[in-house]
Gaussian input, Z-matrix of N, CA and C with variables (Angstrom, degrees):
# hf/3-21g

backbone

0 1
 N
 C     1     B1
 C     2     B2     1     A1
 N     3     B3     2     A2     1     D1
 C     4     B4     3     A3     2     D2
 C     5     B5     4     A4     3     D3
 N     6     B6     5     A5     4     D4
 C     7     B7     6     A6     5     D5
 C     8     B8     7     A7     6     D6
 N     9     B9     8     A8     7     D7
 C    10    B10     9     A9     8     D8
 C    11    B11    10    A10     9     D9
 N    12    B12    11    A11    10    D10
 C    13    B13    12    A12    11    D11
 C    14    B14    13    A13    12    D12
 N    15    B15    14    A14    13    D13
 C    16    B16    15    A15    14    D14
 C    17    B17    16    A16    15    D15
 N    18    B18    17    A17    16    D16
 C    19    B19    18    A18    17    D17
 C    20    B20    19    A19    18    D18
 N    21    B21    20    A20    19    D19
 C    22    B22    21    A21    20    D20
 C    23    B23    22    A22    21    D21
 N    24    B24    23    A23    22    D22
 C    25    B25    24    A24    23    D23
 C    26    B26    25    A25    24    D24
 N    27    B27    26    A26    25    D25
 C    28    B28    27    A27    26    D26
 C    29    B29    28    A28    27    D27
 N    30    B30    29    A29    28    D28
 C    31    B31    30    A30    29    D29
 C    32    B32    31    A31    30    D30
 N    33    B33    32    A32    31    D31
 C    34    B34    33    A33    32    D32
 C    35    B35    34    A34    33    D33
 N    36    B36    35    A35    34    D34
 C    37    B37    36    A36    35    D35
 C    38    B38    37    A37    36    D36
 N    39    B39    38    A38    37    D37
 C    40    B40    39    A39    38    D38
 C    41    B41    40    A40    39    D39
 N    42    B42    41    A41    40    D40
 C    43    B43    42    A42    41    D41
 C    44    B44    43    A43    42    D42
 N    45    B45    44    A44    43    D43
 C    46    B46    45    A45    44    D44
 C    47    B47    46    A46    45    D45
 N    48    B48    47    A47    46    D46
 C    49    B49    48    A48    47    D47
 C    50    B50    49    A49    48    D48
 N    51    B51    50    A50    49    D49
 C    52    B52    51    A51    50    D50
 C    53    B53    52    A52    51    D51
 N    54    B54    53    A53    52    D52
 C    55    B55    54    A54    53    D53
 C    56    B56    55    A55    54    D54
 N    57    B57    56    A56    55    D55
 C    58    B58    57    A57    56    D56
 C    59    B59    58    A58    57    D57
 N    60    B60    59    A59    58    D58
 C    61    B61    60    A60    59    D59
 C    62    B62    61    A61    60    D60
 N    63    B63    62    A62    61    D61
 C    64    B64    63    A63    62    D62
 C    65    B65    64    A64    63    D63
 N    66    B66    65    A65    64    D64
 C    67    B67    66    A66    65    D65
 C    68    B68    67    A67    66    D66
 N    69    B69    68    A68    67    D67
 C    70    B70    69    A69    68    D68
 C    71    B71    70    A70    69    D69
 N    72    B72    71    A71    70    D70
 C    73    B73    72    A72    71    D71
 C    74    B74    73    A73    72    D72
 N    75    B75    74    A74    73    D73
 C    76    B76    75    A75    74    D74
 C    77    B77    76    A76    75    D75
 N    78    B78    77    A77    76    D76
 C    79    B79    78    A78    77    D77
 C    80    B80    79    A79    78    D78
 N    81    B81    80    A80    79    D79
 C    82    B82    81    A81    80    D80
 C    83    B83    82    A82    81    D81
 N    84    B84    83    A83    82    D82
 C    85    B85    84    A84    83    D83
 C    86    B86    85    A85    84    D84
 N    87    B87    86    A86    85    D85
 C    88    B88    87    A87    86    D86
 C    89    B89    88    A88    87    D87
 N    90    B90    89    A89    88    D88
 C    91    B91    90    A90    89    D89
 C    92    B92    91    A91    90    D90
 N    93    B93    92    A92    91    D91
 C    94    B94    93    A93    92    D92
 C    95    B95    94    A94    93    D93
 N    96    B96    95    A95    94    D94
 C    97    B97    96    A96    95    D95
 C    98    B98    97    A97    96    D96
 N    99    B99    98    A98    97    D97
 C   100   B100    99    A99    98    D98
 C   101   B101   100   A100    99    D99
 N   102   B102   101   A101   100   D100
 C   103   B103   102   A102   101   D101
 C   104   B104   103   A103   102   D102
 N   105   B105   104   A104   103   D103
 C   106   B106   105   A105   104   D104
 C   107   B107   106   A106   105   D105
 N   108   B108   107   A107   106   D106
 C   109   B109   108   A108   107   D107
 C   110   B110   109   A109   108   D108
 N   111   B111   110   A110   109   D109
 C   112   B112   111   A111   110   D110
 C   113   B113   112   A112   111   D111
 N   114   B114   113   A113   112   D112
 C   115   B115   114   A114   113   D113
 C   116   B116   115   A115   114   D114
 N   117   B117   116   A116   115   D115
 C   118   B118   117   A117   116   D116
 C   119   B119   118   A118   117   D117
 N   120   B120   119   A119   118   D118
 C   121   B121   120   A120   119   D119
 C   122   B122   121   A121   120   D120
 N   123   B123   122   A122   121   D121
 C   124   B124   123   A123   122   D122
 C   125   B125   124   A124   123   D123
 N   126   B126   125   A125   124   D124
 C   127   B127   126   A126   125   D125
 C   128   B128   127   A127   126   D126
 N   129   B129   128   A128   127   D127
 C   130   B130   129   A129   128   D128
 C   131   B131   130   A130   129   D129
 N   132   B132   131   A131   130   D130
 C   133   B133   132   A132   131   D131
 C   134   B134   133   A133   132   D132
 N   135   B135   134   A134   133   D133
 C   136   B136   135   A135   134   D134
 C   137   B137   136   A136   135   D135
 N   138   B138   137   A137   136   D136
 C   139   B139   138   A138   137   D137
 C   140   B140   139   A139   138   D138
 N   141   B141   140   A140   139   D139
 C   142   B142   141   A141   140   D140
 C   143   B143   142   A142   141   D141
 N   144   B144   143   A143   142   D142
 C   145   B145   144   A144   143   D143
 C   146   B146   145   A145   144   D144
 N   147   B147   146   A146   145   D145
 C   148   B148   147   A147   146   D146
 C   149   B149   148   A148   147   D147
 N   150   B150   149   A149   148   D148
 C   151   B151   150   A150   149   D149
 C   152   B152   151   A151   150   D150
 N   153   B153   152   A152   151   D151
 C   154   B154   153   A153   152   D152
 C   155   B155   154   A154   153   D153
 N   156   B156   155   A155   154   D154
 C   157   B157   156   A156   155   D155
 C   158   B158   157   A157   156   D156
 N   159   B159   158   A158   157   D157
 C   160   B160   159   A159   158   D158
 C   161   B161   160   A160   159   D159
 N   162   B162   161   A161   160   D160
 C   163   B163   162   A162   161   D161
 C   164   B164   163   A163   162   D162
 N   165   B165   164   A164   163   D163
 C   166   B166   165   A165   164   D164
 C   167   B167   166   A166   165   D165
 N   168   B168   167   A167   166   D166
 C   169   B169   168   A168   167   D167
 C   170   B170   169   A169   168   D168
 N   171   B171   170   A170   169   D169
 C   172   B172   171   A171   170   D170
 C   173   B173   172   A172   171   D171
 N   174   B174   173   A173   172   D172
 C   175   B175   174   A174   173   D173
 C   176   B176   175   A175   174   D174
 N   177   B177   176   A176   175   D175
 C   178   B178   177   A177   176   D176
 C   179   B179   178   A178   177   D177
 N   180   B180   179   A179   178   D178
 C   181   B181   180   A180   179   D179
 C   182   B182   181   A181   180   D180
 N   183   B183   182   A182   181   D181
 C   184   B184   183   A183   182   D182
 C   185   B185   184   A184   183   D183
 N   186   B186   185   A185   184   D184
 C   187   B187   186   A186   185   D185
 C   188   B188   187   A187   186   D186
 N   189   B189   188   A188   187   D187
 C   190   B190   189   A189   188   D188
 C   191   B191   190   A190   189   D189
 N   192   B192   191   A191   190   D190
 C   193   B193   192   A192   191   D191
 C   194   B194   193   A193   192   D192
 N   195   B195   194   A194   193   D193
 C   196   B196   195   A195   194   D194
 C   197   B197   196   A196   195   D195
 N   198   B198   197   A197   196   D196
 C   199   B199   198   A198   197   D197
 C   200   B200   199   A199   198   D198
 N   201   B201   200   A200   199   D199
 C   202   B202   201   A201   200   D200
 C   203   B203   202   A202   201   D201
 N   204   B204   203   A203   202   D202
 C   205   B205   204   A204   203   D203
 C   206   B206   205   A205   204   D204
 N   207   B207   206   A206   205   D205
 C   208   B208   207   A207   206   D206
 C   209   B209   208   A208   207   D207
 N   210   B210   209   A209   208   D208
 C   211   B211   210   A210   209   D209
 C   212   B212   211   A211   210   D210
 N   213   B213   212   A212   211   D211
 C   214   B214   213   A213   212   D212
 C   215   B215   214   A214   213   D213
 N   216   B216   215   A215   214   D214
 C   217   B217   216   A216   215   D215
 C   218   B218   217   A217   216   D216
 N   219   B219   218   A218   217   D217
 C   220   B220   219   A219   218   D218
 C   221   B221   220   A220   219   D219
 N   222   B222   221   A221   220   D220
 C   223   B223   222   A222   221   D221
 C   224   B224   223   A223   222   D222
 N   225   B225   224   A224   223   D223
 C   226   B226   225   A225   224   D224
 C   227   B227   226   A226   225   D225
 N   228   B228   227   A227   226   D226
 C   229   B229   228   A228   227   D227
 C   230   B230   229   A229   228   D228
 N   231   B231   230   A230   229   D229
 C   232   B232   231   A231   230   D230
 C   233   B233   232   A232   231   D231
 N   234   B234   233   A233   232   D232
 C   235   B235   234   A234   233   D233
 C   236   B236   235   A235   234   D234
 N   237   B237   236   A236   235   D235
 C   238   B238   237   A237   236   D236
 C   239   B239   238   A238   237   D237
 N   240   B240   239   A239   238   D238
 C   241   B241   240   A240   239   D239
 C   242   B242   241   A241   240   D240
 N   243   B243   242   A242   241   D241
 C   244   B244   243   A243   242   D242
 C   245   B245   244   A244   243   D243
 N   246   B246   245   A245   244   D244
 C   247   B247   246   A246   245   D245
 C   248   B248   247   A247   246   D246
 N   249   B249   248   A248   247   D247
 C   250   B250   249   A249   248   D248
 C   251   B251   250   A250   249   D249
 N   252   B252   251   A251   250   D250
 C   253   B253   252   A252   251   D251
 C   254   B254   253   A253   252   D252
 N   255   B255   254   A254   253   D253
 C   256   B256   255   A255   254   D254
 C   257   B257   256   A256   255   D255
 N   258   B258   257   A257   256   D256
 C   259   B259   258   A258   257   D257
 C   260   B260   259   A259   258   D258
 N   261   B261   260   A260   259   D259
 C   262   B262   261   A261   260   D260
 C   263   B263   262   A262   261   D261
 N   264   B264   263   A263   262   D262
 C   265   B265   264   A264   263   D263
 C   266   B266   265   A265   264   D264
 N   267   B267   266   A266   265   D265
 C   268   B268   267   A267   266   D266
 C   269   B269   268   A268   267   D267
 N   270   B270   269   A269   268   D268
 C   271   B271   270   A270   269   D269
 C   272   B272   271   A271   270   D270
 N   273   B273   272   A272   271   D271
 C   274   B274   273   A273   272   D272
 C   275   B275   274   A274   273   D273
 N   276   B276   275   A275   274   D274
 C   277   B277   276   A276   275   D275
 C   278   B278   277   A277   276   D276
 N   279   B279   278   A278   277   D277
 C   280   B280   279   A279   278   D278
 C   281   B281   280   A280   279   D279
 N   282   B282   281   A281   280   D280
 C   283   B283   282   A282   281   D281
 C   284   B284   283   A283   282   D282
 N   285   B285   284   A284   283   D283
 C   286   B286   285   A285   284   D284
 C   287   B287   286   A286   285   D285
 N   288   B288   287   A287   286   D286
 C   289   B289   288   A288   287   D287
 C   290   B290   289   A289   288   D288
 N   291   B291   290   A290   289   D289
 C   292   B292   291   A291   290   D290
 C   293   B293   292   A292   291   D291

   B1=1.4857
   B2=1.5308
   B3=1.3656
   B4=1.4122
   B5=1.5649
   B6=1.3247
   B7=1.4702
   B8=1.4963
   B9=1.3922
   B10=1.5018
   B11=1.5954
   B12=1.3671
   B13=1.4479
   B14=1.5043
   B15=1.3275
   B16=1.4596
   B17=1.5183
   B18=1.3379
   B19=1.4489
   B20=1.5749
   B21=1.3312
   B22=1.4557
   B23=1.5091
   B24=1.3773
   B25=1.4021
   B26=1.5080
   B27=1.4087
   B28=1.5029
   B29=1.5414
   B30=1.3238
   B31=1.4728
   B32=1.4692
   B33=1.3863
   B34=1.4655
   B35=1.5220
   B36=1.4343
   B37=1.4717
   B38=1.4907
   B39=1.3753
   B40=1.3856
   B41=1.5921
   B42=1.2831
   B43=1.4901
   B44=1.5884
   B45=1.3649
   B46=1.3919
   B47=1.4847
   B48=1.3358
   B49=1.5141
   B50=1.4383
   B51=1.3337
   B52=1.4429
   B53=1.4441
   B54=1.3491
   B55=1.5100
   B56=1.4886
   B57=1.3034
   B58=1.4013
   B59=1.5625
   B60=1.4396
   B61=1.4147
   B62=1.4770
   B63=1.3217
   B64=1.4750
   B65=1.5647
   B66=1.3909
   B67=1.4489
   B68=1.6054
   B69=1.2860
   B70=1.4990
   B71=1.5258
   B72=1.3259
   B73=1.4530
   B74=1.5212
   B75=1.3915
   B76=1.4514
   B77=1.5257
   B78=1.3703
   B79=1.4494
   B80=1.4760
   B81=1.4104
   B82=1.4532
   B83=1.4979
   B84=1.3125
   B85=1.4718
   B86=1.5557
   B87=1.3986
   B88=1.4575
   B89=1.4029
   B90=1.3581
   B91=1.3919
   B92=1.4773
   B93=1.3980
   B94=1.4300
   B95=1.6195
   B96=1.3437
   B97=1.4405
   B98=1.5815
   B99=1.2724
   B100=1.5578
   B101=1.4859
   B102=1.3661
   B103=1.4771
   B104=1.5133
   B105=1.4018
   B106=1.3732
   B107=1.5357
   B108=1.3373
   B109=1.4806
   B110=1.6327
   B111=1.3070
   B112=1.4271
   B113=1.5623
   B114=1.2270
   B115=1.5431
   B116=1.4699
   B117=1.3706
   B118=1.5210
   B119=1.5298
   B120=1.4405
   B121=1.5034
   B122=1.5419
   B123=1.3192
   B124=1.4374
   B125=1.5319
   B126=1.3464
   B127=1.4676
   B128=1.4736
   B129=1.2516
   B130=1.5268
   B131=1.4433
   B132=1.3641
   B133=1.4425
   B134=1.5412
   B135=1.2700
   B136=1.5196
   B137=1.5145
   B138=1.3149
   B139=1.4568
   B140=1.5193
   B141=1.2807
   B142=1.4627
   B143=1.4267
   B144=1.4112
   B145=1.4139
   B146=1.5695
   B147=1.3410
   B148=1.3429
   B149=1.5217
   B150=1.2926
   B151=1.4675
   B152=1.4771
   B153=1.3068
   B154=1.5290
   B155=1.5477
   B156=1.3467
   B157=1.4754
   B158=1.4859
   B159=1.1982
   B160=1.4546
   B161=1.5389
   B162=1.2816
   B163=1.4982
   B164=1.5288
   B165=1.2892
   B166=1.4340
   B167=1.6415
   B168=1.3473
   B169=1.3921
   B170=1.6155
   B171=1.2893
   B172=1.4084
   B173=1.5343
   B174=1.4000
   B175=1.3633
   B176=1.5083
   B177=1.3179
   B178=1.3640
   B179=1.5977
   B180=1.3170
   B181=1.3625
   B182=1.5384
   B183=1.3137
   B184=1.5012
   B185=1.4682
   B186=1.3647
   B187=1.4173
   B188=1.4570
   B189=1.3508
   B190=1.5049
   B191=1.6204
   B192=1.2931
   B193=1.5059
   B194=1.4469
   B195=1.2734
   B196=1.3754
   B197=1.4251
   B198=1.2960
   B199=1.5004
   B200=1.5358
   B201=1.3129
   B202=1.5153
   B203=1.5137
   B204=1.4043
   B205=1.4688
   B206=1.6535
   B207=1.2483
   B208=1.5200
   B209=1.4705
   B210=1.3052
   B211=1.4502
   B212=1.5253
   B213=1.3518
   B214=1.3889
   B215=1.5665
   B216=1.3820
   B217=1.4203
   B218=1.4397
   B219=1.3388
   B220=1.4351
   B221=1.5563
   B222=1.3509
   B223=1.5291
   B224=1.5454
   B225=1.2527
   B226=1.4604
   B227=1.5656
   B228=1.3271
   B229=1.4989
   B230=1.4942
   B231=1.3530
   B232=1.5452
   B233=1.4949
   B234=1.3312
   B235=1.4858
   B236=1.4778
   B237=1.3648
   B238=1.4360
   B239=1.4889
   B240=1.2735
   B241=1.5196
   B242=1.4701
   B243=1.3674
   B244=1.4382
   B245=1.6060
   B246=1.2825
   B247=1.4543
   B248=1.4817
   B249=1.3528
   B250=1.4800
   B251=1.5429
   B252=1.3274
   B253=1.4843
   B254=1.5342
   B255=1.3141
   B256=1.4199
   B257=1.5425
   B258=1.3526
   B259=1.4731
   B260=1.4686
   B261=1.3482
   B262=1.5034
   B263=1.4766
   B264=1.3663
   B265=1.3998
   B266=1.4760
   B267=1.3395
   B268=1.4231
   B269=1.5405
   B270=1.3669
   B271=1.4789
   B272=1.5371
   B273=1.4020
   B274=1.4688
   B275=1.6047
   B276=1.3574
   B277=1.4887
   B278=1.4454
   B279=1.2904
   B280=1.4806
   B281=1.5650
   B282=1.3744
   B283=1.5523
   B284=1.4510
   B285=1.2841
   B286=1.4631
   B287=1.5358
   B288=1.2925
   B289=1.5120
   B290=1.4920
   B291=1.3197
   B292=1.4305
   B293=1.5582
   A1=106.40
   A2=115.13
   A3=118.65
   A4=109.08
   A5=118.16
   A6=123.68
   A7=115.39
   A8=115.28
   A9=116.42
   A10=107.20
   A11=122.40
   A12=121.67
   A13=106.39
   A14=118.92
   A15=121.40
   A16=114.17
   A17=115.82
   A18=117.76
   A19=115.39
   A20=114.33
   A21=122.75
   A22=111.40
   A23=116.53
   A24=120.62
   A25=113.62
   A26=109.75
   A27=118.62
   A28=108.07
   A29=116.47
   A30=124.02
   A31=100.98
   A32=113.93
   A33=120.78
   A34=104.89
   A35=112.85
   A36=117.99
   A37=107.11
   A38=119.31
   A39=120.52
   A40=112.19
   A41=115.15
   A42=123.39
   A43=109.91
   A44=120.03
   A45=122.23
   A46=112.29
   A47=116.74
   A48=124.27
   A49=113.70
   A50=122.44
   A51=123.16
   A52=110.14
   A53=111.37
   A54=118.31
   A55=104.78
   A56=117.89
   A57=123.80
   A58=109.33
   A59=120.04
   A60=120.42
   A61=115.14
   A62=116.48
   A63=121.80
   A64=110.76
   A65=115.67
   A66=116.15
   A67=107.54
   A68=115.11
   A69=118.66
   A70=108.90
   A71=119.57
   A72=124.29
   A73=106.23
   A74=117.61
   A75=123.44
   A76=110.64
   A77=116.50
   A78=121.48
   A79=112.87
   A80=115.19
   A81=118.95
   A82=118.92
   A83=115.82
   A84=123.01
   A85=110.40
   A86=112.28
   A87=113.10
   A88=117.37
   A89=118.96
   A90=125.92
   A91=112.30
   A92=117.38
   A93=124.78
   A94=104.59
   A95=111.99
   A96=117.07
   A97=105.44
   A98=112.01
   A99=117.64
   A100=106.68
   A101=111.77
   A102=122.44
   A103=107.96
   A104=116.87
   A105=124.00
   A106=104.12
   A107=115.63
   A108=119.88
   A109=107.08
   A110=113.26
   A111=118.94
   A112=108.43
   A113=117.53
   A114=123.80
   A115=110.87
   A116=115.03
   A117=117.14
   A118=111.06
   A119=118.29
   A120=119.72
   A121=106.47
   A122=109.58
   A123=118.27
   A124=112.03
   A125=113.15
   A126=119.61
   A127=116.56
   A128=122.03
   A129=126.24
   A130=110.12
   A131=115.02
   A132=125.30
   A133=114.75
   A134=112.37
   A135=112.25
   A136=116.64
   A137=119.41
   A138=121.98
   A139=118.32
   A140=116.41
   A141=122.43
   A142=112.50
   A143=119.71
   A144=126.46
   A145=105.78
   A146=119.56
   A147=127.93
   A148=108.17
   A149=124.41
   A150=129.07
   A151=106.62
   A152=119.50
   A153=121.53
   A154=106.03
   A155=119.88
   A156=117.98
   A157=111.26
   A158=127.30
   A159=131.02
   A160=104.81
   A161=122.76
   A162=124.34
   A163=108.70
   A164=119.73
   A165=123.60
   A166=108.03
   A167=112.59
   A168=117.23
   A169=113.74
   A170=112.89
   A171=118.50
   A172=113.68
   A173=111.95
   A174=120.18
   A175=109.10
   A176=116.21
   A177=125.08
   A178=112.94
   A179=119.19
   A180=124.65
   A181=109.46
   A182=117.66
   A183=115.86
   A184=113.89
   A185=121.35
   A186=122.65
   A187=117.09
   A188=113.90
   A189=118.61
   A190=106.33
   A191=116.72
   A192=113.94
   A193=110.04
   A194=125.59
   A195=129.17
   A196=111.09
   A197=120.08
   A198=124.26
   A199=113.00
   A200=114.67
   A201=118.24
   A202=109.32
   A203=114.47
   A204=119.59
   A205=106.23
   A206=112.18
   A207=117.19
   A208=111.94
   A209=120.75
   A210=117.96
   A211=112.22
   A212=120.58
   A213=123.62
   A214=112.79
   A215=111.54
   A216=116.13
   A217=116.35
   A218=121.04
   A219=121.07
   A220=112.88
   A221=117.75
   A222=121.97
   A223=111.07
   A224=114.22
   A225=117.03
   A226=110.65
   A227=115.00
   A228=113.99
   A229=110.80
   A230=110.59
   A231=114.79
   A232=111.12
   A233=119.30
   A234=122.13
   A235=111.51
   A236=114.53
   A237=120.02
   A238=113.28
   A239=113.96
   A240=120.45
   A241=112.54
   A242=118.76
   A243=121.95
   A244=112.11
   A245=117.72
   A246=124.15
   A247=108.32
   A248=118.66
   A249=121.39
   A250=110.62
   A251=115.90
   A252=118.83
   A253=108.62
   A254=120.68
   A255=121.87
   A256=113.07
   A257=114.18
   A258=121.50
   A259=108.05
   A260=118.33
   A261=119.54
   A262=109.47
   A263=122.57
   A264=126.61
   A265=111.98
   A266=118.31
   A267=123.05
   A268=113.17
   A269=114.24
   A270=115.38
   A271=112.51
   A272=115.15
   A273=116.32
   A274=112.59
   A275=114.61
   A276=117.33
   A277=111.77
   A278=121.38
   A279=124.32
   A280=109.06
   A281=112.24
   A282=116.48
   A283=109.94
   A284=120.84
   A285=122.72
   A286=108.39
   A287=117.65
   A288=122.39
   A289=107.10
   A290=113.97
   A291=117.70
   A292=108.87
   D1=-41.99
   D2=-173.64
   D3=-66.35
   D4=-37.65
   D5=177.73
   D6=-56.97
   D7=-22.75
   D8=-172.78
   D9=-87.51
   D10=-6.69
   D11=174.56
   D12=-122.55
   D13=74.49
   D14=-176.97
   D15=-71.39
   D16=-24.72
   D17=-171.50
   D18=-98.84
   D19=16.74
   D20=-179.41
   D21=-74.44
   D22=133.37
   D23=178.02
   D24=-66.15
   D25=-44.92
   D26=-178.31
   D27=-144.01
   D28=146.15
   D29=178.88
   D30=-117.82
   D31=125.04
   D32=-178.35
   D33=-113.18
   D34=132.33
   D35=-177.07
   D36=-146.57
   D37=166.00
   D38=174.16
   D39=-92.14
   D40=-173.65
   D41=-170.29
   D42=-61.09
   D43=-22.16
   D44=-179.42
   D45=-60.84
   D46=-30.30
   D47=-179.19
   D48=-95.01
   D49=19.10
   D50=-179.00
   D51=-87.78
   D52=101.38
   D53=175.27
   D54=-155.00
   D55=151.02
   D56=-173.49
   D57=-72.30
   D58=-31.01
   D59=172.42
   D60=-58.02
   D61=-43.32
   D62=179.76
   D63=-68.00
   D64=-41.54
   D65=-177.11
   D66=-68.33
   D67=-39.00
   D68=179.31
   D69=-59.59
   D70=-43.18
   D71=-172.27
   D72=-65.73
   D73=-42.16
   D74=-178.64
   D75=-63.42
   D76=-39.35
   D77=-178.31
   D78=-73.13
   D79=-36.21
   D80=170.08
   D81=-60.10
   D82=-26.84
   D83=-178.82
   D84=-86.71
   D85=-9.09
   D86=-179.93
   D87=100.73
   D88=12.57
   D89=-172.49
   D90=-108.87
   D91=177.31
   D92=175.90
   D93=-114.79
   D94=131.82
   D95=177.60
   D96=-90.20
   D97=117.48
   D98=171.02
   D99=-111.65
   D100=85.76
   D101=-176.63
   D102=-133.08
   D103=124.88
   D104=-177.01
   D105=-71.67
   D106=135.44
   D107=-177.22
   D108=-82.83
   D109=155.53
   D110=-178.58
   D111=-71.17
   D112=163.04
   D113=-178.40
   D114=-63.87
   D115=-28.86
   D116=-175.16
   D117=-87.91
   D118=5.90
   D119=-176.28
   D120=-79.49
   D121=145.92
   D122=177.89
   D123=-81.29
   D124=-35.90
   D125=-175.06
   D126=-63.49
   D127=-35.00
   D128=-177.22
   D129=83.46
   D130=-172.53
   D131=-177.45
   D132=-117.67
   D133=28.48
   D134=178.72
   D135=-62.78
   D136=-29.49
   D137=174.83
   D138=-87.24
   D139=3.53
   D140=178.56
   D141=-71.31
   D142=131.18
   D143=175.89
   D144=-85.44
   D145=98.77
   D146=-169.51
   D147=-69.21
   D148=-29.88
   D149=-179.18
   D150=-66.44
   D151=-50.13
   D152=-176.65
   D153=-67.66
   D154=-39.81
   D155=179.35
   D156=-68.82
   D157=-29.21
   D158=177.34
   D159=-69.39
   D160=-35.76
   D161=176.04
   D162=-66.41
   D163=-40.50
   D164=-178.27
   D165=-62.06
   D166=-41.75
   D167=176.63
   D168=-61.67
   D169=-39.27
   D170=177.29
   D171=-58.92
   D172=-46.85
   D173=-176.82
   D174=-60.77
   D175=-52.68
   D176=-178.93
   D177=-54.98
   D178=-39.13
   D179=177.10
   D180=-70.02
   D181=-34.47
   D182=177.26
   D183=-71.64
   D184=-31.70
   D185=167.02
   D186=-63.37
   D187=-33.43
   D188=179.98
   D189=-73.09
   D190=-33.59
   D191=178.39
   D192=-77.63
   D193=-29.23
   D194=173.87
   D195=-59.47
   D196=-40.99
   D197=-175.88
   D198=-74.63
   D199=-1.28
   D200=174.09
   D201=-73.35
   D202=-23.26
   D203=178.38
   D204=-82.02
   D205=118.73
   D206=-174.80
   D207=-57.79
   D208=-40.64
   D209=-176.07
   D210=-75.97
   D211=-15.54
   D212=171.32
   D213=-77.88
   D214=-44.79
   D215=-178.22
   D216=-70.92
   D217=-35.79
   D218=-177.25
   D219=-103.22
   D220=-3.38
   D221=176.41
   D222=49.87
   D223=73.59
   D224=178.56
   D225=-76.63
   D226=-29.41
   D227=-177.37
   D228=-76.14
   D229=145.68
   D230=179.51
   D231=-91.47
   D232=-27.16
   D233=179.65
   D234=-86.96
   D235=144.19
   D236=-177.55
   D237=-65.61
   D238=-40.76
   D239=-179.10
   D240=-65.97
   D241=-35.10
   D242=173.92
   D243=-67.11
   D244=-43.11
   D245=177.90
   D246=-63.25
   D247=-42.46
   D248=-178.75
   D249=-66.05
   D250=-33.67
   D251=179.73
   D252=-73.53
   D253=-37.26
   D254=174.40
   D255=-59.09
   D256=-43.93
   D257=-179.81
   D258=-64.53
   D259=-40.42
   D260=-177.94
   D261=-67.71
   D262=-37.93
   D263=175.89
   D264=-62.59
   D265=-45.16
   D266=175.79
   D267=-60.32
   D268=-41.79
   D269=176.80
   D270=-66.62
   D271=-34.74
   D272=175.28
   D273=-63.38
   D274=-37.79
   D275=178.05
   D276=-72.78
   D277=-26.22
   D278=173.81
   D279=-68.74
   D280=-39.40
   D281=-172.64
   D282=-75.07
   D283=-29.25
   D284=-174.14
   D285=-70.02
   D286=140.88
   D287=-176.54
   D288=-76.14
   D289=136.01
   D290=-178.26
   D291=-113.96

């Protein structure tokens, strides 16, 4: 999957993708790996760009909130345009102040 985005400046992932092989592949393609290291790691997270990692968390939380809408989570619509419309409506509902 990483090989399909060769021109990315940085690749942001969670702890599940913390391995030296993945980090080396990202660096070889000219990108920056923004991956939180596991707790058992000796190297630590001194080089982690916390601002970018915080944005990853916000995006992940947005998808979690979108999946609270049953039509988005189960994709009842067969047509792509109908499903995109439902996702747009769900985003609008999330955006509105409650």
